[in-house]
C-alpha positions, 0 to 999 in steps of 0.5 A: 500500499504505496499511499494510505492517505488514498484509501477509503474508510471501507479499504482501510477497514478491511485492511486493518482488520486483516492485519495488512496495516496497523493503525499507528502506520495509517494515523502516522500517514495521516498526521503527516498529511495534516501537517503538510496540508497546513496552508488550507487552515482545515484544523484548529486544533490538531491532537497529534499525541492523541491519535497515537495513543488511541491507535496503539490501543486500537492496535492492541485490541486488534491484536486480541481480536476485539475491533470495533466497527471503526477500530484504528480509523483516523477520522476528523470532527468538526469543533462544534463537538465537545471533546473531553481535555481538548480543547472546542471553541465552535470557531469563536473568539468567546469559546477560545479557551474553553477545554469541556469537562465531558464529551458529546454522544456522538464522538464519544460513540465512535471513540467507542467504535475504536475511531481515532482522533486526528483533530478538530476542523475548522468552521464557521463561527457557531456554524453561521455561515455558508462558505467558512469565512466567518471562523475566527481562526481564518477562512478555510481553504478549498482543495480544488481550483479552478483550471487555470487559476491560483485564486483560492475557493471557499470550501462551503460552510459552515462544515468546511474544515472537514469537507476540505479535510475530507477532500484533501484526503487528510482523514479517512473521514470527518463529522460535520453537523448541519443546520440548513446545508452545513454537510451537504452544500461544503461537500457537493463544492469539495467533491465528496459525500456528505449525509444529513440524517433525520432529526433525532437519529444522531443525539445533540448532547454536548454539540455546541447549540446554534437553532437546536430544532434544526441541527443534525450530526452527519458524515462527510466521507469520500464515498456513500459506502463510508458514509454508511458505514460511519452512520451506523457508529455515530447514530443512538438514542440519547437519554441526555437528548429529549430529541433523540429518536428511539428507533433501531439503527440498521445495517446501512452498508448491508443494503447499499448495493440492492439497487434502485430498480422500482424506486419511485423518485420526485422531481420537485419542479419549484427546485428550478430556480433563477440563478442556478448553473446551467451545468447544475441544471444538466447535471441534474437531468443526467441523475434522473437519466441514470436512475431512469437507466437503472430502473427507477420510475421517475415522477414529478412532484410539487413542493409549492412553499419552498419559495418560503423556505429561505424567509422562514429559516432566517426567522427560526435559526437566527431566533434560536441561535438568539436564545442559545447564545444568550448563555455566553456572558463572560461570567461562567465560561469562554472569554471575559473582557477585562476592564468592565466596570460593573456586570452590565458592561461585562456582558456586553464587552465580552460578547462584543469581542467574543462574537464576529459580525456574522454571529453578531447579525443573527442574534440581532435577527433572532432577537428582533423576531422575538420581541414584543410585537414583532413575535407573531408577525415573523416567529409564529408565522414562520412556524406555520410556514414551517409546518406547510412546508414539512407537509409538502414533503409528506404529500410528495412522499404518497407519490414517490420514495425519494427526491432528486435534486441539485445539492448547490445553485453552482460551484465553489466560489472565490474566497471575499467574492460574497462575504460583503453580501449577506442575502448572496451568501444566504441563496447558496442553502436554497437547496438545502434548508427545506430539509431541514425545517421538515427533519429529513435526511438528505445526501449530497453526492459528487456526480461531475465537474464544470467546464473550469473543472470544480465539483457539482454534487447531486442531493437524494431527500428520503422520508423520516429514518429512511436513510437506508433509501437514501443512501441506496439511490445515493449509491446508484447516482455514484457508481453511475456518475463514476465521479473519481477526480481529484483535487490538484495538491496545490498546498504542498507547494504553498 
């Protein structure tokens, strides 16, 4: 095995189990890749010592025949997951010195399955952003560049560090979180696979909260098979999370290659929008033909309230963020401003210094829509629209089993290109926010390249807790697309 970092999660799992490679050797290869790729700024905190300790422990368990489902496999986790004894910042100055005394349920599930932690990946501050430019620790750069250009591109957000780490072969897989598309959108623009599970499939305990009714953890991987493997270990019911749902977690990998013959695939007409790249529309049409040739039945469906999804999301999410982020006051933990003369000034200075502009913007929006006189006009109205959006999906699934849509309106754009225009930035989530509002599972699969050589993705949306069918359809797209392009490792010469 000449290049261990080129292995998929499934390939590495099989090699480690067969003792063709040790976890320590595998981990050392990825630690070297992480160090070499620092120009990408994909990690906030690297944990090489801990990784090697975990890898050695994995090798000892494998020698005894006691390996778990992810035994000895090096992965990364978004810096939104609390990790006991390891700094967790949420990409923000206000948590720059926070070291949790406890572990998130999702990350604990992964360590219990034998996974090895390489570090904590960079992200938009408090997961608020679509380009990974709002991080206090600087922007993440996409491993991909346009053909013939040296311009740095965004990796999508908010899980841009996780996406860049997977795309750049810095880890076998990574965990992200998705509030309005924050797994699927960065996956699509970095040529990787991103799965947002059903709301309640993975515990939110120990994940720094953005919008509690929307947030969901999920895998970011190189292949659909890898996503199936990682989700099986990450998902669980959790008594510490009241929104966690007690449903069986199936072996997703076992049904992955069952095909799509007879599967009804819905094509929502409302997802044909002005401003979307013509290349995206062409790829969507290709996706329809790929599934049709494999025996799927194509059905036209309507999701009439889709046009209200973005404004609904950008009322609900900031409202919940305003409430969740009220806990950061400079008193109990996190950044504390110096020189305050009273408690009010301490609150004001700590939050002004600790939060970046985008987070402050969303707190202000959220506080406004929850304020007296505006609560009914904005927040309650948005919640009613959210119910109508969810009902649209329920009606559509009377005619089909999954939906096929684009994942993003276009490919990755240049760093700084849209950061001055929040509305233009928010439009990057136009194909993804509906899924979070309805609490459904969805998968982004790389399916093609633009004329400039940048990746584009398609999205499969499924019924609640039917990730197995979503993954099966995604696997069919993956096989038909045959996407095997890799980014040029420009950072090695940086």
